[in-house]
C-alpha positions in Angstrom: 11.3 100.6 172.8 13.0 97.3 174.1 16.7 98.0 175.0 19.5 96.3 176.6 18.8 98.1 179.5 15.3 97.8 179.4 15.5 93.7 179.8 18.2 94.2 182.4 16.4 96.0 184.6 12.6 93.6 184.1 15.8 90.6 184.7 18.9 90.3 185.4 19.7 86.7 183.5 20.5 84.9 186.8 16.2 85.1 187.6 18.0 87.7 190.7 16.8 91.5 191.5 18.2 93.5 189.8 20.2 96.0 192.7 20.1 99.5 192.5 23.2 100.3 190.8 22.5 98.3 188.4 18.7 99.8 187.3 20.2 103.3 187.4 23.0 102.2 185.1 21.2 101.1 182.6 18.4 103.2 183.1 21.6 106.0 181.8 22.2 103.2 179.3 19.1 104.1 177.6 19.4 107.6 177.8 22.3 108.1 176.3 21.6 105.3 173.9 18.2 107.3 172.6 20.1 111.2 173.1 22.5 110.0 171.7 20.1 109.6 168.3 17.3 112.3 168.7 19.1 115.2 166.7 16.9 117.4 168.2 18.1 117.0 171.4 21.7 117.3 170.6 20.7 120.8 168.8 19.8 122.6 171.9 22.1 120.7 174.2 25.4 121.1 172.1 25.1 123.0 169.2 22.3 126.0 170.5 25.4 126.6 173.0 28.4 126.3 171.2 26.2 128.7 168.5 26.0 131.4 171.2 29.3 131.4 172.7 30.6 132.0 169.5 28.2 134.4 168.4 28.7 136.4 172.2 32.1 135.4 172.8 32.6 136.9 168.7 30.3 140.2 169.1 30.4 142.3 172.3 26.4 143.2 172.7 25.9 141.6 175.8 26.2 144.4 178.4 28.5 144.1 181.1 28.0 143.3 184.2 28.2 146.3 186.5 30.4 143.6 188.6 32.5 142.5 185.9 36.7 142.5 186.7 38.1 145.5 185.1 39.6 144.9 181.5 38.1 141.7 181.9 37.2 140.4 177.4 33.2 139.3 176.9 34.0 136.0 176.7 34.8 136.3 180.4 31.7 137.1 180.7 29.8 135.1 178.2 31.5 132.2 179.2 29.5 131.2 182.5 26.2 132.7 180.5 25.9 129.8 178.1 27.1 127.5 180.3 24.7 127.6 182.7 21.7 128.1 179.3 23.4 124.8 178.6 22.9 123.4 182.2 19.5 124.5 181.4 18.3 123.0 178.0 19.8 119.3 179.0 17.4 119.8 181.9 14.3 121.4 182.0 14.5 121.2 178.1 15.6 117.1 176.9 15.0 115.4 179.4 11.2 117.6 180.5 10.1 116.5 176.1 12.5 113.5 176.4 10.8 111.9 180.0 7.1 113.1 178.3 7.1 111.3 175.9 8.6 108.2 177.3 5.1 109.0 179.2 3.4 109.5 176.8 3.6 105.8 174.8 3.5 103.6 177.6 7.1 103.4 178.3 7.0 104.5 181.3 4.2 102.7 183.1 6.1 99.3 181.9 9.0 100.4 183.0 7.1 101.3 186.6 6.3 97.1 186.2 9.6 96.9 186.7 11.3 96.5 190.1 12.8 100.0 189.1 11.0 101.9 191.8 10.4 105.9 190.9 13.1 106.9 192.8 16.0 105.1 190.5 14.2 106.5 187.7 14.5 109.7 188.5 18.1 109.3 189.8 19.0 107.0 186.3 17.4 109.8 184.2 19.3 112.8 186.4 22.4 110.9 186.1 22.4 110.4 182.1 22.2 114.4 182.4 24.9 115.1 184.0 27.3 112.6 181.3 25.1 115.3 179.2 26.4 118.6 180.8 30.1 117.1 180.8 30.0 116.9 177.7 28.7 120.1 177.1 31.6 121.8 179.2 34.1 119.9 177.7 32.5 121.5 174.3 31.7 124.5 175.3 35.0 125.5 178.0 37.3 124.1 174.9 35.6 126.3 171.7 36.2 128.7 174.7 39.8 129.2 175.2 40.3 128.2 171.2 39.2 130.5 169.2 38.8 133.6 173.0 41.9 132.3 174.8 39.9 131.8 177.5 41.1 131.7 181.6 39.9 131.7 184.8 39.4 135.1 186.3 41.4 135.3 189.4 39.9 134.3 192.2 37.6 132.0 191.0 36.7 128.9 192.8 36.5 124.7 192.0 34.8 124.0 194.2 31.8 126.8 193.9 31.4 125.9 189.3 31.1 122.2 191.1 28.8 123.5 193.5 26.4 125.6 191.4 26.5 123.1 187.9 25.6 120.2 190.5 22.6 123.0 192.4 21.4 123.7 188.9 20.9 120.6 187.7 19.2 119.4 190.8 16.6 122.2 189.6 16.3 122.2 186.5 15.7 118.3 185.2 13.6 118.7 189.0 11.7 121.1 186.9 11.1 119.0 184.0 10.4 116.0 185.3 7.7 117.9 187.3 6.0 119.0 184.3 7.0 115.3 182.5 5.5 113.4 185.4 2.1 115.8 185.7 1.5 117.1 181.9 0.1 116.0 178.3 3.6 115.2 176.6 2.3 118.5 173.9 2.2 120.1 176.6 5.2 119.5 178.3 7.4 120.3 175.0 5.6 124.0 174.4 5.8 125.2 178.8 9.9 124.2 178.6 10.2 125.5 175.6 7.8 128.3 176.3 9.7 129.1 179.4 13.7 128.6 178.1 13.1 131.3 175.5 11.7 133.7 178.6 15.2 132.7 180.5 17.3 133.3 177.7 14.8 137.3 177.9 14.7 137.9 181.1 15.4 135.4 183.3 19.2 136.6 183.7 20.6 134.3 181.4 22.5 136.3 179.1 21.5 139.9 180.8 22.4 139.6 184.2 18.9 139.9 186.4 20.0 143.5 187.9 20.3 145.1 184.5 17.2 144.6 184.1 14.6 147.7 184.0 12.3 147.7 187.2 9.8 145.3 188.1 11.8 142.4 184.7 15.4 143.0 187.2 13.3 142.5 190.7 11.6 139.3 189.5 14.8 137.7 187.3 17.0 138.3 191.0 14.0 135.5 192.0 14.7 132.7 189.9 17.2 130.2 189.2 18.6 131.0 186.4 20.3 134.0 187.2 21.1 132.9 190.3 23.2 130.0 188.4 24.3 132.8 186.2 24.8 134.5 188.3 26.9 131.7 190.5 29.1 130.3 188.0 29.7 134.1 186.9 31.4 134.7 190.2 32.4 130.9 190.8 34.7 131.5 187.4 35.7 134.9 188.2 34.2 136.9 185.5 32.8 139.5 188.2 33.5 139.7 192.0 30.4 139.1 194.4 28.9 137.4 197.6 28.2 134.0 196.2 26.2 132.6 199.1 23.3 134.2 197.5 22.9 132.4 194.9 24.5 129.9 195.7 21.3 129.4 198.8 18.5 130.4 196.3 19.4 127.7 194.5 19.6 125.2 196.5 16.3 126.2 197.8 15.0 126.0 194.5 16.4 122.4 194.6 15.3 121.8 197.8 11.3 123.2 197.0 10.8 121.4 192.8 12.6 117.9 194.6 10.3 117.1 196.6 8.3 118.3 194.7 8.8 115.7 191.9 9.1 113.3 193.6 5.4 113.5 195.6 4.1 113.6 192.0 6.3 112.1 188.6 3.0 109.8 187.4 4.6 106.0 186.0 1.0 107.3 183.1 
């Protein structure tokens, strides 16, 4: 897998060591090229969230949150949930599986012999996910506006939206890289897909954690999936509630997973 991006990392062209920024940019360029060529990645990160948005926005089968604002349309609660789902898909599933197979095929081993550090590799990969999430957000918000006339609720907080997205990206990208850097590629693929499915069903993404029965609800309330979905619901004005709780929970998960991934990630 030799591309111009990897060549720039290994040898900038003039014999001098490449800068940190150039290395990270080269990794991001390579990752974006590869992501655009993988059909399964595009399905998970773009097609699936869009289909879920259109379906649940058209068919009001999801339970309304107890804290939903009076007169809220189904799309008001659906959009934050699908945005959270898209972030989980991009970081946990897409990044985890692609990095796992790069490690299995020896691509990471080759990059490890270059001036690229482990931190720069992880930064470049997470930066790629941020770009992917930007495309996801444009697609999903555009569909919500065009098909359902969506608009942010009263009192929505754009700063909190950005904070929730950044923390959610850190959590699920870090988790995907943790699995990719410690497990076999096949195990990473199976585990990330299984966790994604569980997150959809009982992780507080589509159904708020407090509406799940008994022990499931208690466990879901501690998960970063529920915290991300709740933070987006509140910050986009779809429901009321205390933003500090879900944001602090996301921050704690992000810090813990970040440290764990940085210490355990292996090139081969």
